[in-house]
TIGUMI-173565 format. One line per field, with one value per residue (C-alpha): x, y, z. Coordinates in nm, 2 decimals, decimal comma. Example, Ala and Ser with C-alpha at 12.3 -4.5 7.8 and 13.67 -1.06 7.14 Angstrom:
BEGIN
c1: [1,23  1,37]
c2: [-0,45  -0,11]
c3: [0,78  0,71]
end
This chain:
BEGIN
c1: [1,67  1,39  1,48  1,40  1,03  0,81  0,52  0,19  0,09  -0,24  -0,03  0,11  -0,25  -0,32  0,01  0,11  0,34  0,59  0,57  0,92  1,09  0,96  1,19  1,17  1,37  1,28  1,56  1,58  1,25  1,09  0,93  0,58  0,58  0,87  1,09  1,35  1,52  1,72  1,97  2,10  2,40  2,24  2,26  1,97  1,84  1,48  1,27  0,90  0,73  0,57  0,26  0,16  0,34  0,18  0,29  0,19  -0,08  0,06  0,44  0,43  0,31  0,49  0,69  0,88  1,07  1,19  1,53  1,58  1,91  1,87  2,08  1,90  1,60  1,71  1,69  2,03  1,93  1,67  1,64  1,37  1,45  1,23  1,12  1,09  0,80  0,98  0,91  0,92  1,26  1,42  1,24  1,36  1,73  1,71  1,62  1,91  2,15  2,02  2,13  1,78  1,74  1,38  1,09  0,79  0,50  0,12  0,00  0,25  0,21  0,32  0,58  0,75  0,73  0,91  1,17  1,22  1,25  1,48  1,70  1,74  1,52  1,30  0,95  0,68  0,37  0,01  0,12  -0,05  -0,06  0,16  0,53  0,64  0,40  0,49  0,85  0,82  0,62  0,89  1,16  0,96  0,88  0,52  0,43  0,22  -0,04  -0,37  -0,39  -0,11  -0,27  -0,38  -0,76  -0,89  -0,59  -0,67  -0,51  -0,28  -0,15  0,18  0,27  0,28  0,56  0,93  1,26  1,32  0,97  0,64  0,29  0,24  0,60  0,59]
c2: [-19,93  -19,68  -19,30  -19,07  -18,99  -18,75  -19,00  -18,88  -19,14  -19,21  -19,36  -19,60  -19,70  -19,80  -19,99  -20,12  -20,38  -20,12  -19,89  -20,01  -19,91  -19,55  -19,28  -18,90  -18,62  -18,33  -18,28  -18,13  -18,22  -18,23  -18,52  -18,49  -18,12  -18,14  -17,91  -18,19  -18,16  -18,41  -18,38  -18,64  -18,76  -18,79  -19,12  -19,22  -19,52  -19,53  -19,76  -19,86  -20,09  -20,38  -20,58  -20,81  -20,60  -20,27  -20,00  -20,14  -19,95  -19,89  -19,87  -19,93  -20,30  -20,36  -20,70  -20,63  -20,33  -20,29  -20,10  -19,92  -19,76  -19,48  -19,24  -18,93  -19,07  -19,42  -19,73  -19,89  -20,19  -20,33  -20,59  -20,69  -20,71  -20,84  -20,61  -20,76  -20,63  -20,38  -20,04  -19,72  -19,60  -19,93  -19,94  -19,58  -19,68  -19,99  -19,75  -19,55  -19,85  -19,97  -19,63  -19,50  -19,15  -19,16  -19,35  -19,37  -19,53  -19,54  -19,42  -19,40  -19,31  -18,97  -19,11  -19,33  -19,04  -18,82  -19,09  -19,13  -18,75  -18,72  -18,96  -18,71  -18,94  -18,78  -18,90  -18,92  -19,05  -19,14  -19,32  -19,61  -19,81  -20,09  -20,09  -20,05  -19,77  -19,57  -19,62  -19,49  -19,19  -19,11  -19,14  -18,89  -18,65  -18,73  -18,90  -18,60  -18,71  -18,76  -19,13  -19,22  -19,05  -19,32  -19,33  -19,14  -18,89  -18,54  -18,40  -18,17  -18,41  -18,48  -18,10  -18,08  -18,33  -18,21  -18,34  -18,33  -18,22  -18,40  -18,28  -17,90  -17,85  -18,07]
c3: [10,67  10,62  10,56  10,86  10,86  11,05  11,06  11,25  11,51  11,31  11,06  11,31  11,40  11,05  11,00  11,33  11,19  11,06  11,36  11,49  11,16  11,17  11,30  11,35  11,23  11,45  11,73  11,98  12,12  12,48  12,65  12,77  12,84  13,09  12,90  12,91  12,57  12,39  12,10  11,85  12,04  12,40  12,55  12,79  12,97  12,98  13,19  13,14  13,37  13,18  13,20  12,89  12,62  12,76  13,02  13,36  13,51  13,84  13,90  14,26  14,20  13,87  13,87  13,54  13,41  13,06  13,03  12,70  12,61  12,35  12,17  12,04  11,87  11,81  12,04  12,10  12,32  12,55  12,83  13,07  13,45  13,74  14,02  14,35  14,59  14,80  14,97  14,77  14,89  14,78  14,45  14,37  14,48  14,25  13,95  14,03  14,06  13,72  13,58  13,48  13,37  13,26  13,40  13,19  13,36  13,44  13,78  14,06  14,44  14,56  14,79  14,52  14,28  14,54  14,59  14,22  14,15  14,44  14,27  13,97  13,75  13,50  13,57  13,30  13,47  13,36  13,03  12,89  12,57  12,39  12,49  12,13  12,03  12,36  12,30  11,93  12,05  12,33  12,06  11,84  12,12  12,09  12,41  12,53  12,28  12,46  12,31  12,55  12,85  13,12  13,14  13,44  13,44  13,41  13,07  13,25  13,50  13,31  13,31  13,68  13,70  13,68  13,74  14,12  14,21  14,28  14,16  14,21  14,32  14,63]
end
């Protein structure tokens, strides 16, 4: 195993085949400007909607969800589950039943976002990119990097989202 490194994302672009072996040392850290801090011993279940090895562009219509269990800045396990086509309240309820604590996704409708955050799930929307790079950035606390911002999203879009509230405090 490699020693713990603080590696800039640009390094991962040059050497993408080793990106999964890179870990970061700075803890606690925050996710996407939400102020949600993690420490080395916190166990978290992260969900990322998947489409062809990338973050699905719209969570509302995603048919596959990657569940990743993490502890601090390490991935413990992962599994993929199918998502049926269902209304927003049932989709949010499914996340809750799966034990999801953090949802990292692309675009999401306001109604579904409201149901997700009412379930006390931390929502990190407007994310795009290859799953493994997004996960590495999340684990290193660098998901707010502009390269992971979904095209067409305003740069400040993620800062408006908080646990339990929709955009602009709705």
